[in-house]
C-alpha positions in Angstrom: 0.0 0.0 0.0 1.3 3.5 -0.9 0.2 6.7 0.8 -0.1 10.5 0.3 0.4 12.2 3.7 -1.3 15.6 3.2 -1.4 18.4 5.8 -4.5 20.6 5.2 -4.3 24.3 5.2 -3.4 25.7 8.6 -3.7 22.0 9.8 -7.5 22.6 9.6 -7.4 25.7 11.9 -9.1 28.0 9.3 -12.5 28.7 7.8 -15.0 26.3 6.3 -14.4 27.0 2.6 -10.6 27.1 3.0 -10.8 23.7 4.6 -13.0 22.4 1.8 -10.7 23.7 -0.9 -7.6 22.3 0.8 -9.2 18.9 1.3 -10.2 18.9 -2.4 -6.6 19.3 -3.5 -5.5 16.4 -1.2 -8.2 14.2 -2.8 -7.2 15.2 -6.3 -3.5 14.6 -5.7 -4.2 11.2 -4.1 -6.3 10.2 -7.1 -3.6 11.3 -9.6 -0.8 9.6 -7.7 -3.0 6.5 -7.1 -2.4 6.5 -3.3 -4.4 6.3 -0.1 -5.0 9.8 1.2 -3.8 10.3 4.8 -5.3 13.6 6.1 -3.4 15.5 8.7 -5.6 18.3 10.0 -9.1 16.9 9.3 -10.7 18.9 12.1 -13.7 21.1 12.5 -12.9 24.5 11.1 -12.8 26.9 14.1 -13.3 30.2 12.1 -17.0 29.6 11.3 -18.1 28.8 14.9 -21.1 31.1 15.7 -23.2 31.0 18.8 -27.0 30.4 18.3 -27.8 29.4 21.8 -29.6 26.0 22.1 -30.5 26.0 18.4 -27.2 24.4 17.5 -24.9 22.0 19.4 -21.2 21.3 19.4 -21.5 17.7 20.6 -20.4 16.5 17.2 -18.3 19.1 15.3 -18.4 18.9 11.5 -15.2 18.2 9.7 -14.9 18.5 5.9 -15.1 14.7 5.6 -18.5 14.8 7.5 -19.9 17.2 4.9 -18.7 15.5 1.7 -18.4 12.1 0.3 -14.7 11.4 -0.2 -14.3 9.5 -3.5 -10.8 8.1 -2.7 -9.6 5.7 0.0 -8.5 7.8 3.0 -7.4 7.7 6.6 -6.8 10.2 9.3 -3.2 10.7 10.2 -3.9 9.3 13.7 -4.9 6.0 12.1 -1.5 5.2 10.5 2.1 5.0 11.7 3.5 6.7 8.6 7.1 6.6 9.8 6.8 2.8 9.8 5.6 2.5 6.2 9.0 2.8 4.5 10.7 5.4 2.4 9.1 8.8 2.2 9.6 11.8 -0.1 8.3 15.3 -0.2 6.3 15.9 -3.4 7.0 19.6 -3.4 8.2 22.2 -0.8 6.5 25.1 -2.6 3.1 26.7 -1.8 0.4 25.4 -4.0 -0.9 28.8 -4.8 2.5 29.6 -6.3 2.6 26.3 -8.2 1.1 24.3 -11.1 0.7 20.6 -10.9 1.0 19.1 -14.4 0.0 15.6 -15.5 1.0 13.4 -17.2 4.7 14.1 -16.7 5.2 14.0 -20.5 3.3 17.3 -21.0 5.4 19.9 -22.8 5.7 23.0 -20.6 7.7 25.0 -23.1 4.6 26.4 -24.8 2.7 29.6 -24.9 -0.4 27.8 -23.6 1.4 26.7 -20.4 2.9 30.2 -19.9 -0.6 31.7 -20.1 -2.0 29.0 -17.8 0.7 29.6 -15.2 0.6 33.4 -15.4 3.8 34.1 -13.5 3.8 31.1 -11.3 7.3 29.7 -11.6 7.0 26.4 -9.7 5.7 23.4 -11.6 5.8 19.8 -10.4 4.4 16.4 -11.4 4.4 12.8 -10.4 6.7 10.3 -11.9 10.2 8.8 -11.7 11.5 8.1 -8.2 8.4 9.5 -6.6 6.5 6.4 -7.7 8.8 4.1 -5.7 8.3 6.0 -2.4 6.0 4.3 0.1 4.9 7.6 1.4 4.6 10.9 -0.5 4.3 14.0 1.7 2.8 17.4 1.2 3.7 18.7 4.6 2.2 22.1 4.3 5.4 24.2 4.5 7.1 25.8 7.5 5.2 26.7 10.7 4.3 30.4 10.6 3.3 32.8 13.3 2.1 32.2 16.8 -0.4 29.7 15.6 2.4 27.7 13.9 0.2 27.4 10.9 1.3 25.4 7.8 -0.2 27.4 4.9 1.1 25.8 1.7 -1.7 23.4 0.8 -4.4 25.8 -0.4 -6.0 27.1 -3.6 -8.6 26.5 -6.2 -8.2 23.4 -8.4 -8.9 25.1 -11.7 -5.8 27.2 -12.0 -3.6 24.6 -10.2 -4.1 21.5 -12.4 -2.6 21.6 -15.9 -3.8 18.4 -17.5 -4.2 16.7 -20.8 -7.8 16.1 -22.0 -8.0 12.5 -20.8 -6.8 13.3 -17.3 -9.1 16.3 -17.1 -12.0 14.1 -18.0 -11.1 11.7 -15.2 -10.6 14.5 -12.7 -14.1 16.0 -13.5 -15.6 12.5 -13.0 -13.9 12.3 -9.6 -15.0 15.8 -8.5 -18.6 14.9 -9.4 -18.4 12.1 -6.9 -17.0 14.5 -4.2 -20.5 15.7 -3.5 -22.2 16.9 -0.3 -23.6 14.2 2.0 -27.1 13.2 0.9 -28.8 14.2 4.2 -27.4 17.8 3.7 -28.6 18.0 0.1 -32.1 16.8 1.1 -32.4 19.4 3.8 -31.1 22.1 1.4 -33.8 21.1 -1.0 -36.5 21.3 1.7 -35.3 24.8 2.7 -35.3 25.9 -0.9 -38.9 24.7 -1.4 -39.9 26.5 1.8 -38.3 29.8 0.7 -39.8 29.8 -2.8 -38.2 31.8 -5.5 -35.4 34.0 -4.2 -32.2 36.0 -4.9 -29.3 35.8 -2.6 -26.4 37.9 -1.4 -23.4 37.0 0.7 -22.4 40.1 2.8 -19.2 39.2 4.7 -18.3 41.6 7.4 -17.6 39.8 10.7 -13.9 38.8 10.5 -13.3 41.2 7.6 -13.6 44.0 10.1 -10.4 42.8 11.6 -8.6 41.5 8.5 -5.7 43.5 7.0 -6.3 44.7 3.5 -10.1 44.8 3.7 -12.2 47.9 3.2 -15.2 46.7 5.3 -15.4 49.5 7.8 -15.2 52.1 5.1 -18.1 50.7 3.1 -21.6 52.2 3.2 -25.0 50.4 2.7 -25.7 52.5 -0.4 -22.8 50.8 -2.1 -24.3 47.4 -1.6 -27.7 48.6 -2.5 -26.5 50.1 -5.8 -25.3 46.6 -6.9 -28.3 44.8 -5.5 -30.7 47.2 -7.2 -29.0 46.6 -10.5 -29.6 42.9 -10.3 -32.7 42.3 -8.2 -36.3 43.5 -7.9 -37.4 44.9 -4.6 -40.6 42.9 -5.0 -38.6 39.6 -4.9 -37.5 37.7 -1.8 -33.9 38.5 -0.9 -31.9 36.0 1.1 -28.9 37.3 3.0 -26.0 35.1 4.0 -24.3 36.5 7.0 -23.7 35.6 10.6 -24.3 39.1 11.9 -28.0 39.7 11.5 -27.9 42.6 14.0 -25.1 44.5 12.2 -26.5 48.1 11.6 -25.0 48.0 8.1 -27.8 45.6 7.1 -30.7 47.7 8.3 -30.9 49.9 5.1 -30.9 46.7 3.0 -33.7 45.2 5.0 -35.7 48.4 4.7 -35.2 48.5 0.9 -36.1 44.9 0.4 -39.1 44.2 2.6 -39.1 40.5 1.9 -35.7 39.8 3.4 -34.7 36.5 5.0 -31.5 35.9 7.0 -30.8 32.4 5.9 -29.1 31.0 9.0 -32.0 32.1 11.2 -34.6 30.9 8.7 -33.1 27.4 8.8 -33.1 27.3 12.6 -36.5 28.9 13.0 -38.4 27.1 10.2 -36.5 23.8 9.9 -34.9 23.6 13.3 -36.1 20.2 14.1 -34.9 18.7 10.8 -31.6 20.5 11.3 -31.1 19.1 14.8 -31.9 15.6 13.4 -28.8 15.7 11.2 -25.7 13.6 12.3 -23.9 16.9 12.8 -25.8 20.1 13.6 -23.2 22.7 14.6 -22.6 26.1 13.2 -20.3 24.6 10.6 -23.0 22.3 9.2 -25.3 25.4 9.3 -22.9 27.5 7.2 -22.5 24.7 4.7 -26.2 24.3 4.4 -26.4 28.1 3.6 -24.0 27.6 0.8 -26.0 24.7 -0.7 -29.2 26.7 -0.5 -27.5 29.9 -2.1 -26.5 27.7 -5.0 -30.2 27.4 -5.8 -30.9 31.1 -5.9 -32.2 32.7 -9.1 -29.3 35.2 -8.9 -26.4 35.7 -6.5 -24.1 38.5 -5.5 -21.1 37.8 -3.3 -18.1 39.3 -1.4 -14.8 39.5 -3.3 -11.8 37.6 -1.8 -14.2 35.4 0.3 -13.8 31.7 -0.6 -17.3 31.2 1.0 -18.7 33.2 -1.9 -16.3 31.6 -4.4 -17.6 28.0 -3.7 -21.2 29.1 -4.1 -20.3 30.7 -7.5 -18.5 27.5 -8.6 -21.3 25.2 -7.6 -23.8 27.4 -9.3 -21.9 27.3 -12.5 -21.4 23.5 -12.2 -25.2 23.2 -11.8 -25.7 24.8 -15.2 -26.8 28.2 -13.9 -25.7 31.4 -15.7 -23.1 32.4 -13.0 -21.5 35.7 -13.8 -19.3 36.1 -10.7 -20.9 39.3 -9.2 -19.4 41.1 -6.3 -20.6 43.9 -4.0 -17.4 45.9 -4.5 -13.6 45.5 -5.1 -11.8 44.2 -2.0 -8.3 44.3 -3.6 -6.2 47.1 -2.1 -3.8 49.2 -4.2 -0.3 47.8 -4.5 1.1 50.7 -2.3 -1.8 50.8 0.2 -1.1 50.8 3.9 -2.6 47.6 5.2 -5.1 48.4 8.0 -7.4 46.1 9.8 -10.8 46.3 8.1 -10.2 49.9 6.9 -7.6 49.8 4.1 -8.2 52.5 1.6 -10.7 51.7 -1.1 -9.0 51.0 -4.5 -10.9 51.8 -7.7 -8.2 50.4 -10.0 -10.0 47.1 -10.5 -12.8 48.1 -12.9 -16.2 46.9 -12.0 -19.5 47.1 -13.9 -22.7 48.4 -12.1 -23.9 44.8 -11.8 -20.8 43.9 -9.8 -18.9 41.9 -12.5 -15.3 42.6 -13.3 -14.3 44.2 -16.5 -12.0 42.3 -18.8 -8.9 44.4 -19.5 -6.7 41.9 -21.5 -6.9 38.9 -23.8 -5.9 35.4 -23.2 -7.0 31.7 -23.4 -7.7 31.4 -19.7 -10.2 33.6 -17.9 -7.7 34.7 -15.3 -5.5 36.1 -18.1 -8.1 38.8 -18.8 -8.5 40.6 -15.5 -6.4 42.9 -13.4 -3.0 41.1 -12.8 -3.1 41.9 -9.1 -5.8 39.3 -8.7 -4.2 36.1 -7.5 -5.9 33.5 -9.7 -5.3 30.8 -7.1 -7.6 32.0 -4.4 -9.0 35.6 -4.7 -11.9 34.5 -6.9 -13.2 31.4 -8.7 -13.2 31.0 -12.5 -15.4 29.3 -15.1 -12.6 26.8 -15.8 -13.6 25.1 -12.5 -17.2 24.4 -13.6 -18.1 20.7 -14.0 -20.3 20.7 -17.0 
């Protein structure tokens, strides 16, 4: 038996969507290397824990593997004495958001197509040669950083990371279709969607962004959000808001403008609370994930730029066949010379946005990330249509 020992982003001490994205990359690399995935850091994401009183419990905290079906053989790191398995090798010591994984190893990288795909990422690695003989391949996650001793290398979206031939891409898409949400979560999301009726949705991320360096959150005004929402939605239609701060004064003007407003987390707990508490896991992580699954079913959706929570909703909407345009409330990318301030970094207008919240293409290129402002890091700052599973 051969293994891929994979340390998830921040060893799992991160947000829900970051944990999902990191776990996805581990699943994909285990599949491509034909190995048993050994997950180090398969824990409940601490960053999305929200208090709802007795309406949720933390008796069984949700891990990514409790939310998704994992379509490869896998173990938790605690279940295996990896050091006793034989020779081990590190597959790469580079951050995955700075890298491209290409497969098969015979692919020619000395092409214009690969240069446009990589878009400045200089590290490229594959699987072959002596790596095939190692009993254990490792993706250890990089050096420990900061007081939290976080390992931050194994992170990113799969679309800009995997450079594949057509046959391998077809196999990968088949695998990803099998990495689907657990059936009981899908069924509850469907019941919630039926109870809501037709709706539009917006993800307004403020919470942690008020304290995050490089974000403009504390400088934004409700009128900015309303300008984008009004361009896309009718005031007569139901508006579902995804946030964990229902009482934030910022939201009052939006509720006033859209009289049929629903805060999705509270709707689930108030209207479907018994069904939610019957789930195998019914903590705030499961609740946040349910909100994502329900937002996928919205008629139209506007999100928060640089939030991977928004990005996964947009990807899953596109993969469902919806006309997903990647709309955002505003630009959250600071200027290159901006002073980084917690939640109040100066607003940057240099990433052009249309009134409906979509980004303006400024360049040409075969991949969608070639066409937008080069300061956007294609590996995580937003999703791309290349990730859609059609």
